[in-house]
N, C-alpha and C positions, 0 to 999 in steps of 0.2 A: 291852477286853483280859483275858485270864487268865493268872494266874500260879500255877503249881504247884509244890509242893516235895517232894510224896509218891514214895516208891521203889516202883518196878516190883515185883511179886510174882511169884516163879518158882516153878514146879512141874514135874513130869514125869509124862506119860502113857506107860504101859506098853502097848505092841501085841502081838500075838500072834506077830509076825514076828520079837520080839526086839529090834526097834529102839526105843528110846528116845527120844520127841519132847518136846523142853522145852515145857511150857504157861507162858505168860506171861499174868498177869492184869493187866489195863490200869489204869495209873495214873489218877489223878483227871483230869488234864492230856490223857491220851490220851481218856479217855472224853469230856472236853468237846470236844475238837476232831472227834471221830468224830460227836456228838451235832449239833455245827454242821453238819457235812457231811449229815447225815440231814435237818436242818431247810431244807437249802436255801440254806446260806451257804457262801461260799468260806473257805477256812481258811490263815492262814500259820502256820507253827510255826516257832519258835526254840528250839532244844534243842542241849544239846552232842552231839558225835559219840558212837555208842553208846549214846544215851538211850532209842532205841526210837520214832524218828519214823515208820521205816517201818509200824510196828504198826498206826497210825492208817489208812493204806490198808488194810491188811489186816483191819481191823474194818469199814471199810466195806463191805468185798466180803463177808464173812462175814455180814453183817447184812442181805444179800438187796437190793444195791444194783440198781435196775432201770437196765439199759443196760449199756453197756461201760464197763470202768475201763482206763486207759492210765495206767502207772508209767513216767515218763521219766527216763532217767539220763545224765550225761556222757559216759560211755563204753562201747563194745562189751563189754568185759570184765564192767562191773558188771552190764549188761544180761543177759548170757551167765548170771552167777551168780544172779541173782534168777530167771531164767527156770528154772533147773535147781532152785532152792530151791524154787519153788512148784509146780513138776511133781511133786517127790518128795512134797509134802504133797497131791497128789492132784486139785490144781485143773487144769482146761482152761485152758492159758496159751499164747498167741499169742507172737512175738516179731517185731520190726522194726527192723533195725539198718543199713539201707542193703545190706551184704552178705548179708543173712538175712531172709528175710521168709516166715514160716510161721504158719499158721492165723490170720489176721489178723481172723477174724470171731469169735475165741474173747470167753468174758466179760472175759478180762483179757490185756490184751496189754503186754508190755515193750518197750520202745522206746527208742532215742536221740531226743532232742528233735527234730533237724533232720527226722527222716523225719516228723514229725507236722505241720510247720509249714504244708505246702501243703495238706494236709487240713482243716485249721483254716481257711486263709484263703480256700479255696474252698468252705467249708461242705459237707463232703462227709462226710455221718453222723459228725457230731461227736461225741465220746463223751460218756456221762453224768458221767464223772469222769475229771479230768486231774491227774495228780499229777506235780509237777516236784522231783524231787529236786536239792539241791545249786543252789537257783535263783540265789544269788550270782553264777551264771555270767553274768549279766545284765550284768556289769560287763567281761567278757571283752571285749579288744579284737577278735578276731575272731569269736567265736562268740555274743557277748552280743545282736548285733542279733538273732538268730532266737530266743533266749530271749524277749527282749522283744516281739518281733512276735508270737509265739503266743500270750502272755498279753493284748497289746492286741486281738487279733481273735478270740479264743474266745469263742463265743456265750454269751449270758447264761444258756441252758439246760445248759451245762456247768459244774459245779463245779469249782473249783481248788483244790487242796492243795499249797502251796508249803513244802518243807521245806529246813531249813539248819540249820547250827550256828555261823555265821560271819558273820553280816550284825549291823552295829551299828545300822542303822536300818530295822528291819522296819515300823515305824509309818509311816514314808513310802510304802513298798510297799500298804501298806493303805489308806493315803489316796489314792495314785495308782488302784487297783481301784475305789475308792468313787466316784471322779470319773467313770468308766466306766460308773457305775450298777450296779455288783456290790454284793451286800452281803457284808460281811467280817467276819471273827472272827479276832482275834491271839490266840495262844496262846504263852505264853512260859515255858519251864521252863529254870531256871537251874542247877538243882543236877545233877551227872555222877552216873551210877549206880555207877561207880567212881572214887573221888576220885584226884586225882593229887599226886603228892609228886616235889619236884627233889632230884634227888641229884649232889652233886659229885663226880665220878670221882676226882679226886686225894684226896679225904678220906676214901674207903673204908679201912678197916682192912685188908681183904684184900688180900693180892699174888698177882699172877699167877706161874705156876711159872718157876723160873729159866731154863728154856730157850726161853721165849717171848720173841720180841724184835720190835721195832718199836713206834712209839707207838700206833696204834689197837689191834693185838693185845693189848699189855699192859693198856692200859685196859679194854679188852672182856674180857680174861680176869679181871682185878679185879671187873668188874661180875658175870660169871658165877659167879665163886668166892662172890661176896655174896650169890647167889642171886637175882638181878634178872634172870636169863633166863626165857624166852626173849626177844630184843632184836630190835627192827626199826631198823636203820641207815639214815639217809638220806644218799647220797653225790651230788655236784653233777653229775657225768659216768658213763656206763656203764662206759667203761673203768676210772675211779677202783672203781665199785662191783665191777667183774669181779676187780681187783688186791686190793683190800681183803678179799673174799669169800677168793681163793686164799690171802693171807697169814695169815687167821683159820684157814683150813683145814689149813694146813701148821704153824701154832704151837700152836694149842690141842689139845691131847689129847682123844679121844675115849673114853670108859669105855665107851659102849653104840653102837659103830657102827650106823648105819640100813643095813637091808637091804633093798635093791630087788628086786621082783619083775623077771621077764625083761622083762615088758612096760614096766615102769618105766623099765629100763636103756636098752631100745631108744629110748623117747621122749626120754630125758635127753641119750644121746650119752654120750662118753667124759668131756668136760670136767667136765659138769654132775653126772654120777654120782660122780665123786671128791670133788666138793663136797658133795654129799647124803650120802654115806657118813659123812662127819665130822659131820653135821647141821648145814652150812652150805651157805646158799644165795644166789644173787644174783638180782635181779627188774628187767629193763629191758626196754626195745623191740626190743633186737636178738636178744632171745629169741623163739622160735616160741611161738605161742597153746598148743600142746599142751605146751611147757615149763613156762610161767608158768600156765595153767589147771588143766592136767591132773596137774603135780607140786608145785611151788614152794607154790601158793595151797591147796591141801587138806592139803598136808602141814603147813604153817604152822597152819593152822585146827585140826588135829588135835593141836597142839602137838608135832610130831615134830622140829622143828628149833629149834636154839639160838639162831641168829643168821640172819637175811635181811638181805643189803644190798641196798637198793632205789634208784632214781635218783629224784632230787625232781622231775623232769620227768612222771614217771608216779605221783606221787603221789596224785592225783585217781583213778586206777584202781586204788589198793590197797582191796582189799575184805576185810581180816582184820586183826586186832588181835593185838597181842603184849603181854607184861606192861611191857616197856620200850620207850621210844623215845631215838634219839640222833640230832641233825641235826649232820652234820659241818661245815657250810658254810653261809655266808649268799649265796653265789651259785651258781648252776647253769646248765647249758647245754640250752636246748630249742630245736630245730631249728636246731642249730649257730650260735645266737645265745645270748649271755650275758646272763643275767637277775640281778638280785636277788631274795632270797625276800621275797615279799609277808608282812607280818604275819598275814593271815588263811589264808596258806597255812602259816605255821609253826603257827597255831591247829589246822589240821586236821591236820598231822603229828604232833604233840603228842596230837592226840586219838585217835590208834590206840594211846595206851599203856593197858593195863587191859582185861582180857578179862571182859565181863559174866558173871557166874555163874562165873567160875572165878578171878578174883582180886580180893581186897578192896580192892586199891589198886593204881594204875597208876604208873609212875615215868618222868618226864622226866630222862634222863642229860645232863649237862653237862660237857663238857670244857673246858679253859682258852681263853678268848677265842673260844668258840663259842656259838651261839646258846642263850638262856634261856627259860625258860617265861614270863616276864613279857613277852618281846618278842613273844608270840603274841596277836594281838587280833583281833575281828571286823574286817570290811570295812564302812566307810562306803560303801553303794551309789549309785552314779551310773551314769546310763545311758552307754554308751560312744559315741565321737563319729560313729561311721558311722551308716549307713542301709543295708538290706537291700532294695538297688535292686530286684531282680526282684520283691519282694512289692508294691512301689509300681507298677511295669509290669502286673504281674496285675491289680492293683485298677483302673487306668486302662484296661485293655482289658475288662474287664467292665463298668464304666461307660459306654465307649464302645457296646457293645454293648447295654446296657439304654437307649440314648438320653439319658444323663447325662452333665454335663462330666466329663471324664476328668481336668483338673487339679483341680476340686473335690474329686473321690474322693480323689485324692493328698493334699490338704490335709486332709480329713477323717481319714484313716489318721494322717497325721504328729500330728495332735492327740489320738490315743490312745495315743502312746507315754510313756514313764516320763518325764516331763518337766513342771515346773510351766508352763513356758511350751513351746508347741508347738517343736519344732526347724524350722529355716527349710529350705523346699524350694527357695525362689527365686521363685514365681510368686503370692505372698499379695498384694503391691501390685498386680499386674495384674490379680488377680481382684477386688481392692476398685475399682479404677478402671474396670474392663469394658472391652470391645474398642474398641482406639483405631487412627487410620488407619495406623500403622506395621505392624499385624497382628501385633504381637509380644506373647508371653504371658511370656516369662522375664524377670524382672525386671532382670538382670544385661544381659541384649542390648539391653533398652530404655534402661538407663542408659548403655551405651556408645555406643548411637546418638545420644541425645540429647547427650552430651558430645563426640560426634565433631562437627567444625566443618566445613561446608562454606563455600567462598569463592564469592560471589555478584559479578556486574559488572553495571554498568549498560550496558542494551543501547541500540542506535541509536534506538529509540524512547523512549527515557526510562525504561524499566522494570527493574526488577533480575530477573536470571535466573542460574542456576549458571554459574560461570566454566568457560569450556570450554579445551580444551587448544589450544596454539598449532599451526597448519599454515598450508602456504601458499595465499595469496588474492590473487586479480588485483588490482593497485593501483587499477583504477576500482572495486572494490567495498569499497576500506578506508576507513575514517572514523577520525579522529583526534580525542581529547579535547581541546580548546584552549578556554582561557577561558570555562568552564562551559557549553560546546556542542560538539556534532558538526560536525565539515566534512570534506570530501573530503582525502585524505592530500596531493594534489598541489594544493591550494589556495592552497599558499605552497611557496615556494622549497626551503624545508628539508624538504619532502616528497620532495625528489629525492635526500636524501643518501643514498648507497649504490647509486644507480642510475644507470650509465653515466657519461659524460663529456661536457663541454661546458658552455656559459654558459646557466644556466636563463632561460628566457624564457616568459612567457604565450601559451598556444596558444588560438587562436579556437576555440569550441565550435561544432560543426556545428548543434546546435539553438537555437544564438543564448542558451545560458545563460553563467552567470559561467564567465570563462576559466580553464583550469588550468596548470599549467606543466610545460613540456617542457624540452628542452635543445637550444642551436643550436650548430653546429658550422661552422668556415668550412671548406669545401670546397678552394677556389682563389681566388687573386688573379691581375689581369691587369696587369702593370706598366705595358704600352703601350696605352692605349686604341685603338690603331690597329691592332695585330696579334691575330690569334686564337692568343695563345700564354698558357696560363693556367698559373701555379705552384702545385704542391701545398705545402701547408705542412709543414714537417719533421716536426713532432710527428705529423700524419697518416702521413705516410709511414713513420714508425717505428712506429706501432701496427698499420700494415697489415701491415710486414714481420714483426712479433713474433705476429701472430695465427695460430693452429693452422688450418692448411687444413680445410676441411669440406667433405663429400662435394657436388659440386655447386657449389662454391663459385668456381669458375673462378681468378681471379687472387689470390684473398685468400690471404696468406701469402708470396706471391712478391715480389720487390723491385720497387717502382714508379718508372717515368720521374719526374723533376722536372716536366717541363713536358708539357702535353697542348693537344689542341685542344678546344674547347669541345664539339663533337659526340661526341668519343670519351671525354671526362670525362664527360658524362652516360650514356653509353652502357655503359662498362665499370667506372668506379670507382663511380659513385652507386650502382648496385644493391648493391655489396658492403660498403656501410657499414653497413646493418641488422646485419650478422653482427658488427661491431665494438662493436656497443650491444645486449648479450644481452637480449632481451625488449622491445626498442623497435621501433616502425615509423615510417617517415618521413611526418610529417605533412605539411610543404611545402618547397618549394625556391624561394628567393629569389635569381632572377639579376639581378644588375646590371651595369652596365659594368665596374665594376672587380672585383665580388666575387660570388662564388657560395657562399651560406648555406643550410645544412639542418637543418630542425629536426625533432625526434624526439618522438614521442608514447609514453609510457612506460605507458599505460592496460592494456596486456596483460602488464607484467611481473607477476611475484609476489613477495610480501614476507610475512614470518610476521607473523600476526595471529591473533587470536581470534576464530572466527566466531559471530554471534549468532543467535537463532531468526529474525532477519528476513532473512538472507542477507548480512548485512554482516560483514566481517572488522574489527575494533576493535583500535586502539592507545592505550595510556594509558587504557584504561577504568577510571573509579572502581571500586574493590573495597569490601566489607563481608564481615564472617564471618557466618554465618547457621545457625540450626538446619538440620538436614536436611530435605528437603521434606515427609515425613510428619510432623515434627514442628512445621513453622513455625505451624501455628494450632491447635496441640493443647493445651488446658488443662491437660492434664498434664506441660507440658515442665518448669516449674521444680520440679516434684515428681521426675520422672526424673533432672533434672541435680544436684539438691541431696539428696535423701532417699535415692534406690536406690543400692544399692552395685553395682560394676562387679565385685565379687570372684566368683570361681568358686562354683557352688552344685548341689547334685545335678540340677537341672532343667536347667542350664547343660550340664553333664556328660554327661546323656542326649541332648541336642541335638547335641552336638559328635560324640557316639559314634554318632550315626544310630538311636539306640534309639527315638525318636518324632519325629513330623513337627511343623509348626509349632503345629498345633492341641493337640498334646498325645497324640495318638494313636498308640500303639504301631505302629512299621513291622515288617514282616516279621522284622527283625533282633531288634527288641525282643521281639515274641512269643515267639521262640525263647531268647532271654536270660531270659525270664520263666520258663523251666522248669528253672532251674538256680540253683546258689546261687554267690555272689561272682563272680569274673571267668570261672569256667568256660564259661559261656554265651556270653561275647564270643568266646572262641576257636572254639568248636563252631560259631557262626553265622558266623563269619569263614571257617571251612574250608570249610561247606556253600556259601558264596557262590563259592568258587573252583570253578568247574564243571570244572577239570583236575585236581581233588584227588578220586582214586577214594575212595569211601566206605568200601570194604574195607580199605584202608590206614588211613583214618581211624580206624576203629573200634579198631584196636591202638595208634596213636599217641596214643589218649586217655587212655593208662597214664600219660603225661607231668603232665597236669594237675594231680595231688595228690601227687606224690611227692617235691616240694623239691629239693634241690640235691644230695642222697645220691649219686643215680646218674650226675650230669655227666660226670666222669671216664671212664665206661664208654661213652659215645657215640661212634660210630665213623663217622658219615654225617652230612651236614646235616640239621638237624631241620626238616621240612618244615612241621609245624603251628607252631612257633613262628615260622617265615619268615613264613607266611602271617599269622599274627596281628599281627606287626610291618607288615608292609606293608599292612594293612588299617587299623589304627589309629596308627601312628607309634610313635616311642619314647616315648611319654606314661606318665605315672603318675597313677593315681588310687587314691589310698589304699583299701587292700582290694580292688580290683578288677583294676588293672594296674600293674605295676612295669616301667619301661621298656619299655612295650608287651605285656608278659607277664602272665597270670595269676601272683599273688605266690607260689603254691604248685607254679609251674610247675619241671619239672625234666628236661630231655631226656636221653636215654639210659635211660630207665625202660622203656620198649617193647623195646629191644634186651636189657637184662638180663633181663625176663621171659620173652623167647622163648627165650633161652639157657638160662636156668633151668629151665623147662619141660619142656626135651628131655632133662635128667639126672636121676639119683635117687642117693640114699644120699651116699657118699663123693667122689663125682664134683661134686656139689653143694658140699661143702664147699671143695673145692679150686679151684673156679672162683672167679676173681678173687684168687687166693693170699690168701685168708681176709679180704680188706677189707670183704666183705659178710657179715651175718650172717642166718640162716633168717628171723629176725623181719622185718629190713630188707624182703626180698623178699615176704615172706608179706603184710606189712602194704600194699606196693604194689600186690599182687595183689589184695589184699582192697577196696582203694580203686578200683582200675580196675573190678572185678566190680559194685561199688557203684554206681558211674558209670553202666555199661551198663545195670545194672536201674534206675535212675532215669530213663534214656531210654526204657525199653521201657515203663515204667509212667506216663511223661508223657502230657498231654494230647494228642491227635492233631492234626495241622496239613496243611493240603491241599497243602502244597509237597512234591513227588514227592521231593525230595532228602532230607527229613527224615523220611518214611515208610520211605524205604530205609534210613536208618541206624536207624531203629528194627528193622527186620525184621534187619540184619545184628548189631545188639546181641543181639537174641533168640536169632540161631543161635550166637553165640559163648556166650552163658549155656548153651545147650543143650550145647554142644560140651564145655565146661568141667565139667558134671557138676554134679549136687546134692549134693556133698559137705557135711555138716553140720559145723561147726566144733565143735559140743559131742559128736559122735560119735566114739567110738575113745578117749575119756579114760580112760586106766588107771586102775582102781579102786583105792582103799587097800588093803593085805592087813590080816588080822585084827589083826595086831601093831601096826601103825601107826594103828589108829582109838583106840587110848588114849594119854592124854598122856605123854610121856617127862618125863624130868628137864632142866630146864634149866640145870642147876648145871655146873660147870666139870668136877668129878672125880666 
């Protein structure tokens, strides 16, 4: 590790055009870093904001780097800024920011990191040098997985240059890259080029003019009067930023009003023009890119503004410094969610104090009970909890094509991530055990299967088999477990319980076997042996009378006479008796001198029993709990039950969402998912699978995927894309991918707003939605939509016709939208605006 403390040396190059270009002579630490890159080593640079970290990249390019150099930044605004800066220097520079892709074969490309991830993952013409500015983004809960993955999969032939001023443990990152087989050099510069000093606003001797009212205007007025301007103020929300800027503009006198050109006035609009006239501005996401990058930022860099009030949520996109910085709160709002300002975020905000080459000292202004300089500290970098699923699906698909194990490819990729111990995918134990009878590779599925108890019963042959469901079985096929043995249900009188009526009697078996029990019923008695007069029992007559008549039953259900002749009794009453004994058949009739008795066989009756594999129905079968059949003789059973976790894992989520099959091969849904980031691919795949969803409608609805909830209240019809997504996946939540069945950044109503906004111009747009939306809101939603369409167009091909149609439709829409360059049409600074104005109050 190299630590440097020397100051950079500055000079000026006079050009024939009259433009003075600052000449920076590199510090020793900058030279050491550039030399390490030239020697084929990766370099991690830890240096304060404004120390000149970017200059290392510039040195590598200017010293004749062989191959392409890519400089990645966290935001589009920073990418645009670097693109313009290096273009002015005469470099051939390309830019790739999702919404913009220009000259991608240039020797130098400025990009947002996400646009480079797939290029690195698929090893498509990887650059010779990849610089990652603000690499502490690896800890970001949303974007960190992309930063981590890009570094993890970068080919060893690609040199890495990691830049940050707010990482507490860069040595751990160096150790990680070393484990990946990459030679690394850590360069640490601790001294700021412009020292910082903390100023308590209450302690200033200067006073604001008597007419200045309000807490913040008075404090900032005192700071300006003390010569601490220009001042960059960070406010928690954009409304707070606008309100404070208006208060300052109205309260602080302007000795030298800023004169805007007609072009600048058109770009600014009335509200911003009034602020700029007093040399005050706000800077937030609701403003258009033209207002931020074309007016506020260049005027701030030129020293034309006394105060800029910016939102904390956009702090990472601030690409200018001012003499002093004030942070007004410890909380801020980002995407409608309240957040506490992290110590490293404070460090970055305070780092914007002091302009290199202009200020001998920068100032951190402190108000009562507001953040102080000591609260800003570097971030101890830890990997975010998530995984970039699409990258794993892509790696698994590539392994399958190469004839390799897709699961092993996923585990290898996990082993390259920023962790001392590889993050758990949920297939590691299965890979160690090898293929098993269950055919499952996901550890949680194996654990759940092994812990699921199945009940076995002893069958009629004395072997164990899975317990079956009860169903109706003929009585002669039923066996009962009695005294440790199986016997027929009717082998004992108790077997007749619930079957018919009458006295249990053994019935002679036709095959001469053991008798089974049936029932005997007294049909009639003859009081006088000499008379053919037979009397029916009262109970029989009652049953006969109460029985419901059956089709063809003849007399059943009608009242019976009390006395009968023998001939009529056997001819008319006897046949009806079977209908009084459901399921029974007459076995025999015993006709004596004084009595006629009828015996019934219940063999054909049915009773509920559990059928076994031998065709018998079982009652009272012995039971036991047993592992599922695939686990019964598996040597890994105890491991699955005791060691493996049933908790959710990435692999289990992929399986449940239908992204992979049982063997870990990406399904068609998984292949499409792998072409996107986060949960966007889930929504696109679900929509394409709905064959009734017209692709031309889907292309427009894709605008909802990245917009968040800002436009929801403007939705006028049911949101088809959201409905299809929830119907496909249910109302499930997978952190970072689905929130109640929808991608986390999903926001219905966006497509409708873009359609309405696109048909209007000028003041009509301002009046749309009664001022609830700002140009920056709609502009950003449109850029994200176009970025997604461009991603679809340039994604790998797929044989599915619906995907090819989507790509074609996306290309048509991009062409229809035109190739408007966001950097075109930025109004130039006037001659008077190109020299620094006084930051003093009066």
